[in-house]
C-alpha positions as CSV (number, residue, x, y, z in Angstrom):
1,M,0.0,-0.1,0.1
2,T,3.0,2.2,0.9
3,T,4.4,1.8,-2.7
4,L,1.2,3.1,-4.4
5,G,1.0,5.8,-2.4
6,F,4.5,6.6,-3.5
7,V,3.6,6.1,-6.8
8,V,0.4,8.2,-6.9
9,A,2.6,11.1,-5.0
10,I,5.5,10.9,-7.2
11,G,4.1,9.8,-10.4
12,L,1.0,11.7,-10.8
13,P,2.6,14.9,-10.4
14,L,5.5,14.0,-12.9
15,A,2.9,12.7,-15.4
16,V,1.2,16.4,-15.1
17,L,4.5,17.9,-15.5
18,V,5.5,15.8,-18.4
19,G,2.1,16.7,-20.0
20,V,2.3,20.3,-19.6
21,V,5.7,20.4,-21.5
22,L,5.3,18.3,-24.2
23,W,1.6,19.1,-25.1
24,P,1.9,21.4,-28.1
25,E,0.3,24.9,-27.5
26,R,-2.4,25.8,-30.2
27,I,-1.4,28.4,-32.6
28,P,-3.6,31.5,-32.6
29,P,-5.8,31.7,-36.3
30,D,-3.9,35.4,-36.7
31,R,-0.5,33.6,-36.3
32,T,-0.5,31.1,-38.5
33,V,1.4,31.6,-42.0
34,D,-1.4,31.7,-44.1
35,A,-2.6,34.6,-41.9
36,I,0.3,36.5,-41.9
37,Q,1.2,36.2,-45.6
38,R,-2.4,37.9,-46.1
39,R,-1.5,40.6,-43.9
40,V,1.5,41.1,-45.7
41,E,0.0,41.2,-49.1
42,A,-2.9,43.1,-48.1
43,E,-0.3,46.0,-46.9
44,T,1.8,45.5,-49.9
45,E,-1.5,46.1,-52.0
46,R,-2.3,49.7,-49.7
47,N,0.8,50.5,-50.1
48,R,1.0,50.3,-53.6
49,A,-2.5,52.0,-54.3
50,R,-1.0,54.9,-52.1
51,S,2.2,55.3,-54.1
52,R,0.6,55.4,-57.5
53,P,0.2,59.0,-59.2
54,P,-3.5,60.4,-59.3
55,R,-5.2,59.9,-62.8
56,R,-5.7,62.8,-64.9
């Protein structure tokens, strides 16, 4: 019975620690490669529109 207590007292917190350290964190949707690429392209388009000379 004492051995079971040690396994629970040591093993359970260790398992939780390993799970927290190794579990992958979800990437927020606005931090993905596709989202960043869309923002960069949109910003580039805005800058191109601003830098064009006015039409005559």
